[in-house]
Every structure is written in C-alpha cells, then in structure tokens.
N, C-alpha and C positions, 0 to 999 in steps of 0.2 A: 539343547540350546545351540543355535548356529552361531557363526562367527560374529555376525553383526549384532545379534541380540546380546552377546556377552559384553559389548562395549557401549551400546546405545539404548538398551531397553528402559532405562530410567534416568531422568535428569538429576534427581536429588543426590544419588551417590556417585556423581560424576567423577570424583577424584579417586575413587577406589581403583586399584590396579587390576588389570586383566589377569586371570589365573594363569599360572605358568604353563599348565598343560594345554590351555587354549592357545597361548602365544606360540608354543612350539608347533602347533598344528597349522598356524597361519602361513600363507605362502610368502615367499620372498618378495619385497617391494618391486624389484626389477621384473620378476615374472608377472606380477599383477599388472603393472603399467604396460608391459608388452601385450598382454591380453586386451587391456583397455584400448591400446593403440589399434589392434586389429578391428575392434568394434567401431572405433572412430573412423577408420578408413571406410567402413561400410556406410557410414552416415555422411561421408564427405569431408569430415574435419581431419585433415591430414597435415602434417607439418610440411612447410615449404621452405626452401633454402632462404627465401627473402624474409620470412617471418621470424622475428626474435621476440619471444614472449617476455624476456627480461627487460623491464622498463629501466630499472636502475639497480645496481648492486654496489653498495658502499660499506665500508668498515668504520666503526666508531669505537673509540677507546677513551675513557675518562671524559666523555662529553664532547670530544672533538673528532673530526673526520681524519681517519688515518689513510684511507684509500677511497678514491672517488668512484671509479668505474672499472674495477678489476674483474677478471673472469671469476666465476663463483668458486672454483676450486682454489684459486690463489687467494681470493677473499677469505675463504674459510681458514686457510693456513695463516694468513696475516692476523685474523681475529684471535686465533689460539696463541700465537706468539706475542701479541700485544695485550693479551688479557682483555680483549674487547668483544664486539659482536658484529655479525653481518646483518645488514638490513637489505633484503632483496624484495623488490616490487615486481610482480608479474601480471600480465594481462592475458586472460583466456588461453592458457597453455593447453596443448594436446598431450596425450599420454606419452608419445615419443619424446616430446620436448621436455617433459617433466621427469623422465626416467633417470637421467644422470643426476639431476638435482636431488631426487628422492634417495638415491644411493649415497650421495655425498653427505647429506645431513641426517640420514637414518630415519626418514619419515615413515610412519606406519602405512601399510598398503590400504587400509580402509579409509584413512584420512586422505590419502592421495586420490583415491577413487572419488570421494566426495568433492574434493577440490577441482577435479577435472570435469565431472559430470554436472556439478552445480545443482541448482533447484533444490536447495536444502532449507529446512527451517532453522532459525537462529538457535544455536546450541553450543555447549562447551563439553569437550571430551578430553580425557587424558589417555595417552598411549605411551606407556613406559615413562621416558623422561621428556616427553613432548606434550604440550597443550595444543588443542585444535579448537579454534573459536570461529563460528560462522555468524556473520551479521548480514542483514538485508539493508540495502541502501534505498532511499526514496528520493525522487526528484519531481518537483512540480512542473507540469507541462503547460506552457503558456498557450492560451487560446482566446480568441476574440469573444466568442459567445459559447456558453455551455449548451450543448445539444444532447440528444439521446444517445449519441455515439462518440462523444468527445472523450479523449484520454486526458485525465486530469493528473494522475500520479503514475510515474514510471518507476519500477523497482528493478534492482540488480543485486548482486551479492559480492561480499568481500570475505575471504577466508584468511585466517591468521594462524600460521604455525609458529609456536614459541618454544625455543630450546634454550639451553644454558648459554650458548654463544651465538645464537642466530634468531632472527625473526623474519618470516617470509609472508608477504601479503599477496594473495592471489585475487585479482579483481575480474569480475564478470560484468559486462554491461558498461553503460556510460556513467561513470562517477569519477570526475576529475579532481576531487578535493584532496586526494592523498598526496599529490605532488606539492601542492601549496602547504599542506600540513608538514611535510618533510622539510621544506625550506624554512618554515617558521621555527621548527625545532632546531635546525642547524644554526640559525642566525640570531633568533630572539630568545629562545627558551632552551639553550643547549644544556642547562643544568639538569633538565629532565632526562636527557640522554645519559647522564652520569649514573642513573639508577639502573641502566641495563636494558635489555630487549623488552622486558615486561612494560617499561614505560611507553614503548612504541605501541604495544598492543592496547594499552589504555588510551593513548592519544587517538588511535584509530577509532576506538569505540566512542570516545567523546566527540570526535568530529562527526561521526554518523548520527549520533543522538542529537547533536545540534541541528543537523539537517532535518531531522524529524519535526522539530518544532517549527522550522521555517516553512516546511510543507503544510503543517497544520494551520499556521497563520495565513498562508496563501489560499488555502481552501475556504477560509472564512469569507473571502471576497465573493466566491461563488455562492456561498450560503446567503450572504446579504442580498445578492442579486435575485436569488430564488425567492427569498422571503418577500422582497419588494414586489416581485412579479405575482406571487400568490395573492397578496393583499391589495393589489392595484384595482382601480375601478373597472378596468377592462377585463373581459373574460379571457383567460389564458389556459393553455393545456400544458401543465408543468409536471404531471405525474411521471412521465417517461424521463424527463431531465433529472428529477429528484432521485429516481431509482438508479440512474446512471452514476450520479455523484455518490450515492450510498454504496454502490459497488466499488467505486474508486476509493472511497474512504476505508472500505474494508481491507483493501490492499495495504494501506498504512497501518491499520490495526494488526494485521498479520505479521508485519515487520516489528512492531513495537512490543506487543504482548509477550511473545515467547522469549524475548531477550531479557526479561526481568529476572528469570531464574539464574541464568549464567552470570549476570553482573552481580546479583546478590550473593552468589556463591563466591565469586572472586573477591568481593569486598568484605565478607564476614567470616570466611573460613580460612585457616592457614593453608596456603598453597605453595608447594615447592616451585621455584622459579619466579615467584612473585614476592618481593620484599615488603616489609611492613609499610614503609612510606608510600608505596604504590597502592597498597590496599586502602590506605586512608584516602588517597586521591580517587580510588575506585568507588568509594562510598558517595562522593559527590556526583559521579557519573550515574550511579544507580538512582540517586535522588532526582537527578535531572530527568532520567528516563521515566520515573514515577510521575513527575509533573507532566511530561509529554503524554503519558498514558491517560492521565486525567483530562488533559486538553482534548485528546482524540475522542475520548468517551463523551465529553461535553458536546463536541461537534456532532457526533453521531446522534446523541439525544435531541439536539436542536433540529437536525435533519429529519428525525422521526416525527417531531412535532410539526414541522413544516409540511411533511407528507400528510399527516392527519388533517391539518388545516386545509390543504389542497383538496383532499377527498371530501371533507365536510362542505367546502365551498362549492365543489362540483355537484354534490347532492342537493344543496340549497338552490343552486342555479337550475337544476333539473326540476325541482319542485315549483320554482317560479314559472318555468316554461309550461308545466302542466296546468298551473292555475290560469295562465293566460289563454291556453288552448280551451280550457273548460269555460272560461268567461265568454270568449267569442262564440263558442258552440252554443251556449245558452242564448246569446243575442240573436244568432242566425236561426235559432229554432223557432222564433216567433213568426217571421215571414214564411218560413217553411211550413209551419202548421197551418197558417191562414191560407196559403196557396194550396195546400193539400185539401183543406176543407172545401174551398170554393172550386176546386178542380173536380168535385163530384158532379156528375150530370143528373141532378135532380131538378124537377120543374118548380117545386115549391121550396125556395130557400129565402131567408131573410134578406131584404133589400136587393134581391136579384134583378128586379126590373126598375129599380129606382135610378134616376139619371145621375144622382150624386153618390150612388153606392160605391163606385170604384174609387173616386178620390177620398171618400170617407174611410174606406178600408185601408188605403195607403197611409192616410194620416194617422189612423190608430196604430198601425204597425210601426211607423216612425216614432210616435210618442212612447210606445212600450219599449222599443229598442234604446231610445235615449235614456229612459228611466233606468233600464238595466245597466247600461254603460256607466251612468253616474253612480249607481250603487256599487258596481265592481271597482270603480275608480276610488271611491271612498275607502273601500276595504283593502286597497292596494293589491288587488288581483290583476289590475291592468296598469 
C-alpha cells in the first residue's frame, strides 16, 4: 500500500490513525513542499514578492480577538501563551509560500499537497493531531438567457486544517463569503468562538452549505424558463439548453453528495479536537445538507422530465409534419395522375376531341382535390 492509499483509501474509517511504520516512511513536510514548488515553477505558478497568500491571520482567546494581523509565527506564539487559537485565511498559496506555514503548524505533507494542488473531492482526513476537511463551493453565474454554452454554476474549493490551537482555511477560486463570516463571528456570534477552532470549521461548512441552497433556488428560475419554453405554442429547440443545464446541475451535485459522509462523521462520532457542543451544532449542518441534497435531486428529476417532454414534443411535431407532407402529396397526386394519363399519345382516348373535354377534366381535378383537402382537414392532418 502506498502512502496516499494508507490515509485516503476509505472514507468510513477516516478517524483511524495512520500506522506508525507508514508515518515514519513519509517525507518531511518541508521537503515535499519544496518538490511541489519545483513542479509549480514548471507550470508557471511561482511565488512573487508582491503576492501574499495570507488574507488575514488573527488570534482568538475566550471568544475575543487577542491579535488582529500578526505574522503567523508570532500569532502561533500568542495563541499558545493565551490558551487561544490562530485563525489564518489563505488564498491560492504556492508550495513555496506554504512551506514555512506547514513547518510552523506541523501540517502533514499529503494534506499540504492537496491544499496546494486543489481539485479534490469533498472529504475528511485525519493526520496525527490534525483534521483536514475539503469542501467545494458553488456560485450561481448570472446570465440573461440560458444558451447551449451558458455557465450556470461556478465551483471552487475551500480546505480547512484544524489543530488544537489553530485553524487554517485555504481558498481556491472566487468565494468571498469567508470574510463576511469572520466578521459575523467576531461581532455578532463571538460566543461560538469560545468553543475553539472547531467552531470555525463548522461555521465554514455551514456557510458553504447555505450557498448550496441559494444556488439550487437560483437554478429553479432557469428550470421555469425552460419548462415554459418547452410547453409554449411556438416550436422551440430546447434540447441543447436542457443538456447544458443538466451538466451544470451535475456540478452542484458533485459538490453536495460527497460532503454528506464527512459531515455525518463529524456530527455522530466522537472526534478529538471537536467538543460535544460543536458536534451537536454539526448535526444541524448535516441535516441542512441533506435537505439541499433532496432539493438538488428534485431539480435534477424535474429537468429530466422537461427533457423527456421536449423530446416527446419534438417527435409529435415531426409526426405532424409527416402527416402534412403525406396529405399534400395525396392531393397533388390527382392532377399528376390525370396529366400522366392524358399525356399518352393515343388516337382513341375518352373526350379527346370534345371541345369541352379540357375544362371538364380541370373541373374534375379541382373537385377531387377539394374533397381530399376537406377530408384531411377534418382528420386534422392539415
């Protein structure tokens, strides 16, 4: 079993410790992030002097701010002295930028790698005395009209490192809700911060799950527009738009569904670093996620029904076209047949030399065509 398989092969025993023999064989975090930095240089993601991945680093003790924006090493020292914790927010750090932070807080190299590379499924892993939680964020992309190429849902990621005296959030992509969440906890709900860094992790999860429901409700507007278009009297081509919205809704489902297991684990199983009051709050977050999952599934089912209705209507429309074509072909077959018969160059044909023969034949053709047209009209073929 390789190193990654020993810690990520199964989501159910997430909280089991990695065997000691495996941990001893793992590389030093600093060595790993240095190797990751070399690969990031090859892809163009290198640290620049102007870029600071640390959005904010503050220290909290007993629900109050002890230090606002101290350097992370000083913040770590203050947190230990004041029996508090460090809350550090980061945005898309490179391996070089994350190296010193990983060493200071003793972050596991595999978790550091996941936080740098991103593109992970929602999951929960335990590395020694640290929990590592991955969450996918979703945002509704505003658009005037849904087309076959419209982006409806944009996804990004948030990783959370949780230790005894620190919590580090690493954000990838455009998700600006964490700053507002921090301000709310500091000024309106600072009692939650008294419960320690685990409270921050649950607040992050709760904020992201709330956005899931907002996105699902926003998608309902596009569903209503598609449904109205499919059942409108005018003929429309909606299949490509329905498939596009179905693909976009799948992005939301990929963010919601895998998160159920980690949240259920945190809320139902005793976890070091997570006190009992936090687990009780986590049950509400897990229930909220379950409701979101049901909502997303209902939207997907409705979208499938709209797609089936669109295909059925398209098939019915094609049948109507075929009936019209068949009706007009039958009507035009009458003059074609008569003209074909009288086009034969025989000397002896009925009414060939009668002076009223031509208008009589034309009259018969018109009468037969009118009778056929009336019959097809009554049967709704025309």
